[in-house]
C-alpha positions, 0 to 999 in steps of 0.5 A: 677250842672255844667250844671246850671252855666249859669243860668243868675241872679241866686244867690248862694241861688237860686242854694241851693234852687234848690239842696235842692228840688232835694235832698229832692225829689230824694235822699235816699242815698248820697255819699260824696267824701274825702274832701267834708267838705271843700266845702260850697256846699257839706256841704250844701248838707250834711246838707240837706241829714241829715235833709232828713234822707238819708243814708250817705256814704263816698267814700268807701261806708261806713256809714258816721255817723252824729258825724263823719260828724260834726267832719270833718266839725269842723276840716275843719273849723280849717284848713281853719282858720289856712290859713286865709280862709273864714269859715262863711258858714261852721260855720253857717252850723255846728251850724245849724246841732248841733242845729237841733239835739237837 
């Protein structure tokens, strides 16, 4: 993703659209490093990977279950709020993940 930093005029939505297409087209397995749940971009990639039904692993290459992923995001939201940080996107993504599973 860093190679695309200089894309003039691109919004965060443009980057997300690109990475969604990349994940949907090419990703069968996604590995998430510890702390991913604190990153809007990583949470987006997690949500797309879930919808893609990709195999999702943690950095130790163990399966990261759907419920564990939601729990990690929820805990990150609590921790960020405690530090008065912004969690709008994380809350929206978590709500989307929960409603999509119904």
